[in-house]
N, C-alpha and C positions, 0 to 999 in steps of 0.2 A: 065317186072318184076313186080309182085304184091307188094303192100306196105307191109312191114314187121310189124307184130303186136305181142304184148305179147301173149304167149301161143303157138306160132308156134313151131312145132317140128323141130329139127336141125339134119342135116345129112352131111356126107362127100360125099356121092353118092346117087342119087335118087334111091330108091329101097332097100337100106341098112336099117338096123335097126336104129332108132333114138337113139342118144346118149345123148340128152338133149332137152331143150326147151328155147325159148326166154323169158327172165325174164323182160327186159326193152329195149326200143328203145330210142337211144340218137341221137343227131345231127350228130356225126361222127362214130357211131358204135352201136353195140347191146351188151347187157349183156346176156350171155348164161349160164344157169344152166346145169352143166354136172353131170350126175348121179354118186354118190359116190365121188365127188370132189369139188362141190360148184360152185360159180359164176366166170365167166371169161369175160373180156372185149374183144370184137372182132371188129376190124375195118371194116367199110363197104366195104373197098377194098378187103376183104377176102370173101365176099358174091358173089357167082357166079350166084345164081338164087333164086327166092322166088315165090312160087306158091302153090295153093291148101293147104294152111296152113303149108307149109314146107319151110325151109331155107336150101340151099345147100352151103357149105363152100369149099373153095379151101385150101386143107391141106398144100400146099406149102407156104401159106401166114399166117400160124398160128404159134403162139409162141410154142416152144418146150415143155414147161410145159403143155400147153393145149393139144397138140398132145398125150403126155403120158397119160393124164387124159382120153382122148377119148378112147385110147386103153384099159383102165381098166374100162370103164364105166359099163360094164355088167359082170364084174368078180365075183360079189357077187350073181349072179343069178344061180338057179338050172338048168343045161342044159337039164334035163329030162322033164322040163315043157315047 
């Protein structure tokens, strides 16, 4: 697993659309900015992989509020674009 750095895109599944980005890296977790929702603390135990500037999370280990925010991350986008 590659070292996680600020600016990495964050996904639930590799190949999906990113829902946010790493805002900060801390000793026991990362701070993830989720589009249309703000910052969330994510424990390192929820990170399944990090490579090529991407962080993949295990949705089963995420807080319910964060999962709801991820589901709405792209709701404000025009689907025709």
